[in-house]
C-alpha positions in Angstrom: 35.8 8.3 -7.0 36.4 4.9 -5.3 33.7 3.4 -3.1 34.3 3.3 0.6 33.3 0.0 2.3 32.2 0.5 5.9 30.5 -1.5 8.6 26.8 -1.1 9.6 27.9 0.4 12.9 30.2 3.0 11.2 27.3 3.9 8.9 25.1 4.4 11.9 27.6 6.7 13.5 27.0 9.2 10.6 23.4 9.7 11.6 22.7 12.2 14.3 19.9 12.9 16.8 17.1 14.9 15.0 18.2 14.0 11.6 15.6 13.1 9.0 16.4 9.8 7.3 14.8 8.4 4.1 14.8 4.7 3.5 14.5 2.7 0.4 11.9 -0.1 0.3 8.2 -0.5 -0.4 6.8 -3.1 2.1 9.7 -5.2 3.4 10.9 -5.6 -0.2 14.0 -3.6 -0.8 14.1 -2.0 2.7 17.6 -1.8 4.3 18.1 -4.1 7.3 21.7 -3.9 8.6 22.1 -0.2 8.9 18.7 0.4 10.7 19.5 -2.4 13.1 22.9 -0.9 13.9 21.2 2.5 14.3 18.6 1.1 16.8 21.5 -0.2 18.9 23.1 3.2 18.8 19.9 4.8 19.9 19.7 2.4 22.9 23.2 3.2 24.0 22.6 7.0 23.6 19.3 6.5 25.7 21.2 4.6 28.4 23.8 7.4 28.6 21.0 9.9 29.2 21.2 11.5 25.8 18.3 12.0 23.4 18.3 10.1 20.1 15.4 10.1 17.7 15.2 10.4 13.9 12.4 11.4 11.5 11.5 8.6 9.1 10.6 8.9 5.5 9.8 5.5 3.8 8.1 4.3 0.6 5.4 2.4 2.5 5.8 -0.2 5.2 9.1 -1.9 5.8 10.6 -4.9 7.5 11.0 -5.7 11.1 14.8 -4.8 10.9 13.8 -1.3 10.1 10.4 -0.3 11.6 10.5 -2.9 14.3 14.1 -2.3 15.6 13.8 1.5 15.6 10.4 1.3 17.3 11.6 -1.0 20.0 14.6 1.4 20.6 12.1 4.3 20.8 14.3 6.0 18.2 11.6 7.6 15.9 10.3 11.2 16.4 8.0 11.0 13.5 7.1 8.6 10.7 5.3 8.8 7.3 3.7 7.2 5.3 2.1 3.8 5.5 3.3 1.4 8.2 2.3 -2.1 9.4 4.7 -3.1 12.2 3.1 -4.0 15.5 5.7 -2.1 17.6 5.6 1.0 15.4 1.8 1.0 15.5 1.9 0.8 19.3 4.3 3.9 19.5 2.0 5.8 17.1 -1.2 4.9 18.9 0.2 5.7 22.3 1.4 9.1 21.1 5.1 8.4 21.5 5.8 8.8 17.8 4.1 11.5 15.6 2.6 9.9 12.5 1.0 11.6 9.5 -0.6 9.6 6.8 -0.2 10.4 3.2 -1.3 9.2 -0.3 1.8 7.2 -1.5 1.9 9.0 -4.8 2.6 12.2 -3.0 5.5 11.4 -0.7 8.3 12.0 -3.1 6.9 15.2 -4.5 6.2 16.6 -1.1 9.8 15.8 -0.1 10.9 17.8 -3.1 8.6 20.6 -2.3 10.3 20.8 1.1 6.8 20.5 2.9 8.5 18.1 5.5 11.9 19.6 6.0 15.3 18.4 4.7 16.5 14.8 4.0 19.7 14.6 6.0 20.5 11.0 5.1 19.2 8.4 2.6 19.9 4.6 3.1 19.3 2.7 -0.1 19.5 -1.1 -0.6 21.3 -2.1 -3.8 22.0 -5.2 -5.8 25.0 -3.5 -7.4 26.7 -0.2 -7.3 29.8 1.2 -9.0 32.3 4.1 -8.7 30.2 6.3 -10.9 27.3 6.2 -8.4 25.1 4.0 -10.7 22.9 1.8 -8.4 20.8 -1.2 -9.3 18.1 -1.3 -6.8 16.7 -4.6 -5.4 13.1 -5.7 -5.1 11.5 -2.4 -5.0 11.8 1.3 -5.9 9.7 3.3 -3.6 10.9 6.8 -3.0 14.6 6.0 -3.6 15.2 8.3 -6.7 14.0 11.5 -4.8 15.5 10.4 -1.5 18.9 9.9 -2.9 18.9 13.1 -4.8 17.7 15.4 -1.9 19.8 13.7 0.8 22.9 15.4 2.0 24.5 12.0 2.7 23.9 8.6 1.2 24.6 5.2 2.6 24.3 2.2 0.2 23.5 -1.2 1.8 24.8 -3.7 -0.8 22.8 -6.8 -0.4 24.2 -10.0 -2.0 20.9 -11.7 -1.5 19.7 -9.9 -4.7 21.6 -10.7 -7.9 23.2 -7.9 -10.1 21.5 -9.6 -12.9 18.2 -8.1 -11.8 19.4 -4.9 -13.6 16.8 -4.0 -16.3 13.8 -4.8 -14.2 13.6 -1.1 -13.0 12.4 1.9 -14.7 13.8 4.9 -12.8 12.0 8.2 -13.5 11.5 11.3 -11.4 8.7 13.8 -12.1 9.6 17.5 -12.8 8.2 20.0 -10.4 5.6 22.7 -11.3 5.4 24.9 -13.2 7.5 22.9 -15.6 6.1 19.4 -15.2 5.6 17.4 -18.3 3.2 14.6 -19.0 4.3 11.2 -17.6 5.2 9.3 -20.8 3.4 6.1 -19.9 0.7 5.3 -22.4 0.4 1.6 -22.0 1.2 -0.7 -19.1 4.5 -1.8 -20.7 5.9 1.6 -21.5 9.2 2.5 -20.0 10.1 6.2 -19.4 13.3 6.1 -17.4 16.5 4.3 -16.9 17.4 0.8 -15.5 19.8 2.3 -12.8 19.5 5.0 -10.1 22.2 7.6 -10.5 23.6 9.1 -7.3 26.2 11.8 -7.0 29.2 9.7 -6.0 30.4 12.5 -3.7 27.3 12.0 -1.5 27.9 8.2 -0.9 29.7 8.1 2.4 29.9 4.3 2.5 28.8 1.0 1.3 27.7 -1.6 3.9 27.8 -5.2 2.5 25.1 -7.6 3.8 23.2 -10.7 2.4 20.1 -10.5 4.5 16.8 -11.6 2.7 13.7 -9.5 2.5 11.4 -9.9 5.5 8.2 -10.5 3.7 5.8 -12.6 5.7 3.1 -14.9 4.4 -0.5 -14.1 4.0 -3.4 -16.1 5.4 -4.5 -18.8 3.1 -7.7 -18.3 1.1 -10.7 -19.4 3.2 -14.4 -19.7 2.5 -15.1 -16.0 3.0 -12.2 -14.7 1.0 -12.8 -17.2 -1.8 -16.5 -16.1 -2.0 -15.4 -12.4 -2.1 -13.0 -13.2 -4.9 -15.6 -15.2 -6.9 -18.0 -12.3 -6.5 -15.5 -9.8 -7.9 -14.8 -12.1 -10.9 -18.5 -12.6 -11.5 -19.2 -8.9 -11.5 -16.3 -8.0 -13.8 -17.4 -10.9 -16.2 -20.9 -9.4 -16.1 -19.5 -6.0 -17.2 -17.6 -7.5 -20.1 -20.9 -9.3 -21.2 -22.7 -6.0 -21.1 -20.0 -4.2 -23.1 -19.1 -1.8 -20.3 -15.6 -3.2 -19.9 -13.9 -3.9 -23.3 -13.8 -7.5 -24.3 -10.1 -7.4 -24.2 -10.3 -6.2 -20.7 -8.5 -3.4 -18.8 -5.5 -3.3 -16.5 -6.1 -4.3 -12.9 -4.8 -2.7 -9.8 -5.1 -4.8 -6.6 -4.3 -4.1 -3.0 -2.1 -6.4 -0.9 -3.2 -9.2 1.5 -5.2 -12.3 1.7 -8.4 -10.8 0.1 -6.3 -9.5 -2.8 -4.7 -12.9 -3.3 -8.1 -14.5 -3.3 -9.5 -12.0 -5.9 -6.6 -12.5 -8.2 -6.9 -16.2 -8.0 -10.6 -16.0 -8.9 -9.9 -13.7 -11.9 -7.4 -16.2 -13.2 -9.8 -19.1 -12.7 -12.8 -17.4 -14.3 -13.0 -18.5 -18.1 -14.9 -15.3 -19.0 -12.0 -13.1 -17.9 -9.3 -13.0 -20.6 -5.5 -12.8 -19.9 -4.8 -9.4 -18.5 -2.2 -6.9 -17.5 -1.7 -5.2 -14.1 -0.7 -1.6 -13.2 -0.3 -1.7 -9.5 1.8 -1.2 -6.4 2.6 -4.4 -4.9 3.4 -7.6 -6.9 2.6 -10.5 -4.6 2.6 -14.3 -4.9 -0.7 -14.6 -6.6 0.5 -12.3 -9.5 3.5 -14.6 -10.1 1.2 -17.6 -10.2 -1.0 -16.0 -12.7 2.0 -15.1 -14.8 3.2 -18.7 -14.8 -0.3 -19.9 -15.7 -0.5 -17.5 -18.7 -3.3 -15.5 -17.2 -1.3 -12.4 -16.7 0.8 -11.1 -19.6 2.6 -8.2 -17.9 2.8 -6.4 -14.5 4.0 -2.9 -13.6 4.6 -2.3 -9.9 6.6 -0.8 -7.3 7.8 -3.8 -5.3 8.2 -7.5 -5.5 6.5 -8.4 -2.2 6.6 -12.0 -2.6 7.5 -14.9 -0.2 11.1 -15.9 -0.1 10.6 -19.1 -2.1 8.8 -17.2 -4.9 11.5 -14.5 -5.0 14.1 -17.2 -5.3 12.1 -18.6 -8.2 12.0 -15.3 -10.0 15.8 -14.8 -9.6 16.5 -18.3 -10.8 14.5 -17.7 -14.1 15.0 -14.0 -14.8 15.0 -14.8 -18.6 11.3 -15.7 -18.2 10.1 -13.2 -15.5 12.2 -10.0 -16.4 10.4 -9.3 -19.8 7.1 -9.6 -18.2 7.4 -7.0 -15.3 8.8 -3.6 -14.4 9.4 -1.9 -11.1 8.7 1.9 -10.9 9.0 4.7 -8.3 5.7 4.9 -6.4 5.0 8.4 -7.8 4.8 6.7 -11.2 3.2 3.4 -10.2 0.5 5.3 -8.2 0.4 8.4 -10.5 -3.2 9.7 -10.9 -2.6 11.0 -14.3 -1.4 7.5 -15.5 -4.1 5.7 -13.6 -6.9 7.7 -15.3 -5.1 7.4 -18.8 -4.8 3.7 -18.6 -8.4 3.0 -17.4 -7.6 0.9 -14.3 -10.0 -1.3 -12.7 -9.0 -0.8 -9.0 -9.7 -3.4 -6.3 -8.9 -2.4 -2.7 -9.8 -3.5 0.8 -12.0 -1.7 3.2 -11.8 -1.7 7.0 -15.3 -0.4 7.2 -18.0 0.8 4.9 -21.2 2.6 5.4 -24.6 2.3 3.9 -24.0 5.2 1.7 -20.7 4.0 0.2 -18.1 5.9 2.2 -14.9 3.9 3.1 -12.8 3.8 6.1 -9.4 2.2 5.3 -7.2 3.2 8.2 -8.8 3.8 11.7 -10.3 1.2 14.0 -13.4 2.7 15.7 -12.3 6.0 14.2 -9.4 6.5 16.6 -6.7 3.8 16.4 -4.4 3.8 13.4 -4.3 0.4 11.7 -1.7 0.9 8.9 -2.4 3.8 6.8 -4.2 4.8 3.5 -1.5 3.5 1.3 -2.1 3.9 -2.3 -5.8 3.2 -2.3 -6.8 6.8 -2.6 -4.3 7.3 -5.6 -6.1 4.6 -7.6 -9.7 4.8 -6.4 -10.4 8.4 -7.3 -8.9 8.1 -10.7 -10.0 4.6 -11.8 -12.2 3.4 -14.6 -14.0 1.4 -12.1 -13.3 1.4 -8.3 -14.2 -1.6 -6.3 -13.9 -2.1 -2.5 -14.0 -5.5 -0.9 -14.3 -6.6 2.7 -15.9 -9.4 4.8 -19.2 -8.4 6.0 -18.3 -9.1 9.6 -15.3 -9.3 12.0 -14.6 -10.6 15.5 -16.8 -13.7 15.0 -19.7 -11.5 14.1 -19.4 -9.0 16.9 -18.5 -6.2 14.4 -20.3 -5.4 11.3 -18.0 -4.1 8.5 -21.0 -2.1 7.3 -22.4 0.6 9.6 -24.6 3.7 9.3 -21.7 6.0 9.1 -18.0 5.2 8.8 -16.1 6.3 12.0 -13.3 7.7 9.7 -13.3 9.0 6.1 -10.8 7.9 3.6 -12.8 7.5 0.4 -16.1 9.2 -0.1 -19.2 7.9 -1.8 -18.2 10.1 -4.8 -15.2 7.8 -5.6 -16.5 4.4 -4.6 -18.4 2.7 -7.5 -18.8 -0.9 -6.2 -18.8 -2.7 -2.8 -18.4 -6.4 -2.5 -18.5 -8.7 0.4 -19.0 -12.5 0.7 -22.7 -11.8 0.9 -23.0 -10.2 -2.5 -22.3 -7.2 -4.9 -23.6 -3.6 -4.5 -23.3 -1.6 -7.7 -23.5 2.1 -6.6 -23.1 3.8 -9.9 -25.8 6.3 -10.6 -27.7 5.7 -7.3 -28.9 8.4 -4.8 -28.0 8.0 -1.2 -31.3 6.2 -0.3 -30.9 3.8 -3.3 -27.2 3.1 -2.3 -28.4 2.3 1.3 -31.0 -0.1 0.0 -28.5 -1.8 -2.4 -25.7 -2.2 0.2 -28.0 -3.5 3.0 -29.8 -5.9 0.7 -26.6 -7.3 -1.1 -23.6 -6.8 1.2 -24.6 -6.8 4.8 -24.5 -9.9 7.0 -28.0 -11.4 7.9 -27.3 -10.6 11.6 -27.2 -6.9 10.8 -29.7 -6.4 8.0 -32.8 -5.7 10.2 -30.7 -3.5 12.4 -29.5 -1.3 9.6 -33.0 -1.2 8.0 -34.3 0.1 11.4 -31.7 2.8 11.5 -32.7 4.0 7.9 -36.3 4.2 9.2 -35.1 6.6 12.0 -34.5 9.4 9.6 -36.5 12.1 8.1 -37.8 11.0 4.6 -37.4 14.5 3.5 -33.6 14.4 3.9 -31.4 13.9 0.8 -29.3 11.5 2.9 -31.5 9.9 5.4 -29.2 10.0 8.4 -30.0 10.6 12.1 -26.8 12.2 13.5 -27.5 11.4 17.1 -27.6 7.7 16.3 -25.0 7.4 13.5 -22.1 6.0 15.7 -24.3 4.0 18.0 -23.1 0.6 16.6 -19.5 1.7 17.3 -20.2 2.9 21.0 -22.2 -0.3 21.6 -19.2 -2.3 20.7 -17.0 -0.3 23.0 -19.6 -0.8 25.8 -20.6 -4.4 25.4 -18.2 -6.0 22.8 -21.0 -6.8 20.3 -22.6 -4.4 17.8 -25.6 -6.8 17.6 -26.7 -5.4 21.0 -27.4 -1.9 19.5 -30.7 -0.5 20.3 -31.9 2.6 18.4 -33.5 5.5 20.1 
C-alpha cells in the first residue's frame, strides 16, 4: 500500500471536535510539530465561526511549544494527561479551562489499552523514516507511540528530515501484554533488548504522511550554581560512603535521574567523584550531562525513553552515531519506567522535590497544595521500587521567603515509606530505619536552612510527646498560610 503524502493542514482536517488524539514524544524530543500547529489554526477558525473545537490529549510526557503551547493558546484542549510543562497549558489547567489528570508515566499506555480513558481516535507520530509496509523508525523518543499507534483508528505520520534515518537501531520497541496473560519483561540488565528496532503500524490506518524538518524544541537548563553544585556534591559524597560501607556494591548500581538543572549538577558530581566507578543508567530522560559523562568514559551505557538534549548535542550524536548508538537505547515509557524492571535492576533513583516535610513525605507537583506545577512524571515509578531512593531540593526558594521543608507537605506525591534519603545544599538526611521523631530530628538538623531550623524545632515542641508522629494538625500548614498572607514563611508564629 503506497504512502500518501499530505500537507499539515490536510492532516488537521481529519481531526474532529471531541476526538481523543495521542501524540508521540516524551518531553519536546520526538513530539510532532507541524500537524499540531495546523490543528491549532483550525481550532481558531472554528472558534471564530462560532463552532466548538476541542480535543482530548494523550502524550508521553511534556511536549514542545508547537504542540502544547499552540493548542493551549488556541483553547483547543478539553482534557490533557499526563505530565506537562508548558506555561500556557499550565495556565489553562490552573484556571479550570482544561481538565487535567496526573498519572504515573509507566501507567499511561496500559490504561489506554484498558480503555480507562476512552478511545484513541487519532495518533500523530513523528518518524525519521517510514515505508509502505508501515515500518516506522521513530526519532528522539518513544513515549507511548507503540500503544497509541496500535489503538488509534487513524494514524498520521510526521516525517521529520531533521532526524536521520540512520538512527534506526537505537530504539527497542516492545509492548506489554495485558492481564491475565502478561509475561515478565525480559530485561535483566540495563543493556538487554527485548523488542524490535522499528514500530510496526497497520498501513491501512496511515491516512497520510506530512513532511517537515523542524528541530526538537528542547530548551536549555539553568547552569550549575553554588546551590545545585553543593547538592550534587552531597549526593556523590553520600553514594561514595555507601560503597565504602559495602551497602552499595563496589561495581555500583544503575542510576535513574530526573530532569533539570539539579539533575545535571548531580550527574556532573557523580562523574567527577573518583570514588564513584564508571556506571550505567536506566532512566527516562537522557540529557546533556549524560552525553558528557559518556564522552568522558564515566558512563558506559544508558537506557532511556528520550534524547532530551540541546540542539548542538543532538547534532553531535547524529554526527557520530557509530560511537553513541552502541551505548544507548530508547524504549517505550512503560518499559523505561516499569516497576518490575526498576526493582529487578536495583536502581539508585535521584529525583527532585518541590517540597518535603520533616517526616520525609514529598510534594512533587503542587505549589501551596493547589496550583499544578508540571505533574508527577516518572518519579513515583522509580521511587517506590528502587534499591535506594533519594530526593533532592534547595532548602529555600524565593530568596529565602519559602522553606522547601515544612511541617507537613501541602500535597502528597511520595510518602515517607518510599523516601529513603533527603539531600539539600545544607546536608544529607538518611531516613532509613528511623521513626517519625528521629526523621524529624535528622531532617531539621541536616537539611533545613538556618533561617528555618528554630522555627521547625518550635513546631515539633508543640505536639504531644505521646503521639507516634508528633504533629499538631491545627498548625501543620501555618507556614503555607503565612506565605499567602505576608509573602514570607519566616514570619510564621506558632500558637
